[in-house]
Each structure stands twice: as C-alpha cells, then as structure tokens.
NUNU-717007 format. One record per residue (C-alpha): residue number from 1; residue in three letters; x, y, z negated. Coordinates in steps of 0.5 Angstrom, whole numbers, plus 2048, in hexadecimal, padded with zeros to 3 digits. Last residue first. Layout:
// residues N
NODE|n|res|x|y|z
NODE|NUM|ALA|X|Y|Z
...
This chain:
// residues 72
NODE|n|res|x|y|z
NODE|72|PHE|842|802|836
NODE|71|ARG|83A|801|834
NODE|70|LEU|839|7FA|831
NODE|69|LYS|83A|7FD|82A
NODE|68|TYR|834|802|82B
NODE|67|ILE|830|7FC|82D
NODE|66|TRP|832|7F8|826
NODE|65|GLY|831|7FF|822
NODE|64|LEU|82A|7FF|825
NODE|63|VAL|829|7F8|823
NODE|62|GLY|82B|7F9|81C
NODE|61|ASN|831|7FD|819
NODE|60|TRP|833|7F7|816
NODE|59|ALA|83A|7F7|812
NODE|58|SER|839|7FF|810
NODE|57|ASP|833|7FD|80C
NODE|56|GLY|82E|804|80C
NODE|55|ASN|828|800|80C
NODE|54|ILE|826|803|813
NODE|53|GLY|829|7FE|817
NODE|52|PHE|823|7FD|81C
NODE|51|ALA|822|7F6|81A
NODE|50|TYR|823|7F6|813
NODE|49|ASP|81E|7FC|812
NODE|48|MET|819|7F9|816
NODE|47|VAL|819|7F3|812
NODE|46|PHE|819|7F7|80B
NODE|45|ILE|813|7FA|80E
NODE|44|SER|80F|7F4|810
NODE|43|LEU|811|7F1|809
NODE|42|ALA|80E|7F7|806
NODE|41|ILE|808|7F7|80A
NODE|40|LEU|807|7EF|809
NODE|39|VAL|808|7F0|801
NODE|38|SER|803|7F6|801
NODE|37|ALA|7FE|7F2|805
NODE|36|ILE|7FF|7EC|800
NODE|35|VAL|7FE|7F0|7FA
NODE|34|VAL|7F8|7F4|7FD
NODE|33|ILE|7F4|7ED|7FF
NODE|32|ILE|7F6|7EA|7F8
NODE|31|THR|7F2|7F1|7F5
NODE|30|ASN|7EC|7F0|7F9
NODE|29|SER|7EB|7E9|7F7
NODE|28|GLN|7EC|7EB|7EF
NODE|27|LEU|7E7|7F0|7F0
NODE|26|GLU|7E2|7EC|7F3
NODE|25|LYS|7E3|7E7|7EE
NODE|24|TRP|7E2|7EC|7E8
NODE|23|THR|7DC|7EF|7EC
NODE|22|PRO|7DC|7F5|7EF
NODE|21|TRP|7D9|7FC|7EC
NODE|20|THR|7D3|7FF|7F0
NODE|19|VAL|7D2|806|7ED
NODE|18|ARG|7CB|808|7EC
NODE|17|HIS|7CA|806|7E4
NODE|16|VAL|7D0|807|7E0
NODE|15|MET|7D4|80C|7E5
NODE|14|GLU|7CE|810|7E7
NODE|13|THR|7CC|811|7E0
NODE|12|VAL|7D3|813|7DD
NODE|11|THR|7D4|818|7E3
NODE|10|GLU|7CD|81B|7E1
NODE|9|ASN|7CE|81B|7DA
NODE|8|LEU|7D5|81F|7DB
NODE|7|TYR|7D2|824|7E0
NODE|6|GLU|7CC|825|7DB
NODE|5|LYS|7D1|826|7D6
NODE|4|VAL|7D5|82B|7DA
NODE|3|LYS|7CF|82F|7DC
NODE|2|SER|7CD|830|7D5
NODE|1|MET|7D4|833|7D4
C-alpha cells in the first residue's frame, strides 16, 4: 500500500512541478489549427468519395462509373 501512495505522490509532483503546460493563448491557437486541418481532411475525403462515386448514389457513379459507361 505504501508503494501505491508513493506512486500517487510522485505522479502529482510531476504533473504539478515538472510538466510544462501550454498557455491559454497557445491552446486556443493549436485548437484552431486542429479544427481547420480536420475540416480540410473531411472535405478532401468528401470530394474523393463524390469523384469516384463511392457515395452510393445511383444517379452519379463517379469518374470510374462514367468511364465504365463509355465501354460498349
């Protein structure tokens, strides 16, 4: 039981005194970067799904569906 108590005390000491936490301004700017990157990645996946017809819509089968329709 003393080892558990020692472990918890060392953990608290490390988290409070040794870890460098970001400032509020740094946290906000990094969050904005992550949100913008997530939106850009989601949009690129949407465009690829639409272009290649993986969206499951029977009216548009994407570029590959269009090429396959050219074959007789």
